[in-house]
C-alpha positions in Angstrom: 26.8 -0.6 -16.7 23.8 -0.7 -19.0 20.3 0.2 -18.0 19.2 -3.3 -18.6 21.8 -4.7 -16.3 20.9 -2.2 -13.5 17.2 -3.1 -14.1 17.9 -6.9 -13.7 20.0 -6.3 -10.6 17.3 -4.2 -9.0 14.6 -6.8 -9.8 16.7 -9.5 -8.1 17.4 -7.3 -5.1 13.7 -6.5 -4.6 12.8 -10.2 -4.7 15.4 -10.8 -1.9 14.3 -8.0 0.3 12.4 -8.9 3.5 12.7 -5.5 5.2 10.8 -2.3 4.5 13.8 -0.1 4.9 15.7 -2.2 2.3 12.9 -1.8 -0.2 12.5 1.9 0.5 16.2 2.4 -0.2 15.8 0.8 -3.6 12.7 2.8 -4.3 14.4 6.1 -3.4 17.5 5.3 -5.6 15.2 4.4 -8.5 13.4 7.7 -8.1 16.7 9.6 -8.1 17.8 7.6 -11.2 14.5 8.4 -13.0 15.1 12.1 -12.3 18.6 11.9 -13.7 17.4 10.0 -16.8 14.8 12.7 -17.5 17.6 15.3 -17.4 19.7 13.2 -19.7 16.7 12.5 -21.9 17.5 8.8 -21.7 14.2 7.2 -22.6 15.3 3.6 -21.9 16.6 4.4 -18.5 13.5 6.4 -17.7 11.4 3.3 -18.4 13.6 1.0 -16.3 13.9 3.4 -13.4 10.3 4.3 -13.1 9.3 0.6 -13.3 11.7 -0.3 -10.5 10.3 2.5 -8.4 6.8 1.3 -8.8 7.8 -2.4 -8.2 9.6 -1.3 -5.0 6.4 0.5 -3.8 4.4 -2.7 -4.5 7.0 -4.8 -2.7 6.9 -2.4 0.2 3.1 -2.7 0.3 3.4 -6.5 0.4 5.7 -6.4 3.4 3.4 -4.0 5.2 0.3 -6.1 4.5 2.1 -9.3 5.6 3.3 -7.8 8.9 0.0 -6.0 9.7 -1.8 -9.4 9.5 0.9 -11.0 11.7 1.0 -8.2 14.3 -2.7 -7.7 14.8 -3.6 -4.7 16.8 -0.5 -2.6 16.0 -1.2 -2.8 12.3 1.6 -0.4 11.3 4.6 -2.6 11.7 6.9 -4.0 9.1 9.4 -6.7 8.7 11.9 -4.3 10.3 12.2 -4.8 14.1 13.2 -2.0 16.4 15.8 -2.3 19.1 13.1 -3.5 21.6 12.0 -6.3 19.2 8.6 -4.7 18.4 7.6 -3.5 15.0 8.3 0.2 14.4 5.7 2.8 13.4 5.3 4.2 10.0 7.1 7.3 11.1 10.0 5.3 12.3 10.2 3.6 8.9 10.2 6.9 7.2 6.8 6.4 5.7 3.6 8.4 5.8 0.1 6.9 6.2 -0.7 8.0 2.6 2.4 6.2 1.3 1.6 3.1 3.2 -2.0 3.2 1.8 -0.8 3.7 -1.7 1.8 1.0 -1.6 -0.7 -1.5 -0.2 -3.1 -0.7 -3.0 -0.4 -1.6 -5.5 0.3 -4.8 -3.5 -3.4 -5.7 -3.7 -3.5 -5.7 -7.5 -3.6 -9.2 -9.1 -0.2 -10.1 -10.6 -1.6 -10.3 -14.1 -3.3 -6.9 -13.8 -0.2 -5.3 -12.4 2.1 -6.7 -15.2 -0.4 -5.6 -17.9 -0.6 -2.1 -16.4 3.2 -1.8 -16.3 3.5 -2.8 -19.9 0.7 -0.4 -20.9 2.3 2.5 -19.1 5.6 1.9 -20.8 4.1 1.5 -24.2 1.8 4.6 -24.0 3.6 7.0 -21.7 7.2 5.9 -21.9 7.4 5.6 -18.1 5.5 3.9 -15.2 4.0 6.4 -12.8 2.6 5.7 -9.4 -0.5 7.8 -10.4 -1.3 5.6 -13.4 -0.7 2.4 -11.5 -3.0 3.6 -8.6 -5.8 4.3 -11.1 -5.3 0.8 -12.4 -5.4 -0.5 -8.8 -8.8 1.1 -8.2 -10.2 -0.9 -11.1 -9.2 -4.1 -9.2 -11.1 -3.1 -6.1 -14.2 -5.2 -5.2 -17.6 -3.6 -5.8 -19.5 -2.3 -2.7 -21.5 -4.9 -0.9 -25.0 -5.4 -2.3 -28.2 -6.9 -1.1 -30.9 -6.2 1.5 -28.6 -6.4 4.5 -26.0 -4.0 2.9 -28.7 -1.6 1.9 -30.2 -1.7 5.4 -26.9 -1.0 7.0 -26.3 1.9 4.6 -29.7 3.3 5.5 -28.9 2.9 9.2 -25.6 4.7 8.7 -27.3 7.5 6.9 -29.9 8.0 9.6 -27.3 8.0 12.3 -25.4 10.7 10.4 -28.5 12.8 10.1 -28.8 12.7 13.9 -25.2 13.8 14.2 -23.9 10.4 15.2 -21.1 8.5 13.5 -21.5 4.8 13.8 -18.1 4.3 12.4 -16.5 6.5 15.1 -18.6 4.8 17.8 -17.6 1.3 16.8 -14.0 2.3 16.0 -13.6 3.8 19.5 -15.1 0.6 21.0 -12.6 -1.5 19.0 -9.7 0.6 20.1 -10.7 0.3 23.8 -11.1 -3.4 23.4 -7.7 -3.8 21.7 -5.9 -1.7 24.4 -7.5 -3.8 27.1 -6.4 -7.2 25.5 -3.1 -8.9 26.1 -3.2 -10.9 22.9 -5.4 -11.8 20.0 -6.5 -15.1 18.4 -5.7 -16.2 14.9 -9.3 -15.5 13.8 -9.1 -12.0 15.4 -5.7 -11.4 13.5 -7.4 -12.2 10.2 -10.3 -9.8 10.9 -8.0 -7.1 12.0 -5.9 -7.6 8.9 -9.0 -7.3 6.7 -10.0 -4.2 8.7 -6.6 -2.6 8.1 -6.9 -3.3 4.4 -10.4 -1.7 4.2 -9.3 1.4 6.1 -6.3 1.8 3.8 -8.4 1.5 0.7 -11.1 3.9 2.0 -8.6 6.5 3.1 -6.8 6.4 -0.2 -10.1 7.2 -2.1 -10.1 10.6 -0.5 -6.6 11.4 -1.4 -6.3 12.9 -4.9 -2.6 13.7 -4.7 -0.3 10.8 -5.8 3.4 10.8 -6.4 4.6 10.4 -10.0 
């Protein structure tokens, strides 16, 4: 079976996946295939395998984002249901928090930017690495909020930090207590929680310098 045929089959399989574990399986197989291709010095297979690996990571991020917004407070579920019918944790899915964060960064890239980045990586490096794609993903992030209100808030955060007080920790703790006391959330609250989860993932990833190839 040619590399091109395997590539097309993998692309089709990814498009049909609706469960994180299915996508993760394709991603892991692509990673193993890329390792074999490097040993065999098969440049064509290296390109196809590394591209599929990154596309699987992006698809995984899409599923995680979609389910986080649908499940509200849990925020770590997936399209994979546990035996109790509730979304499993990242650990149950075999994912780390950093992996979830990185995959969701790839999912947040506009389609045109993602495809251009894939083509650029193949043309310049001969393979598509997660590290390169994550650098491209950072370019697509929105700029920090500007204006008088944003500046005032940043100054308030700075002053609180100088007093040894973390406003983020304070409000996060309050949010957690509120969520744990609630039996359900409204549609509007789900949207806000989804945006909060995305922001947390993006901010956490900024402090992580180690990315998988």
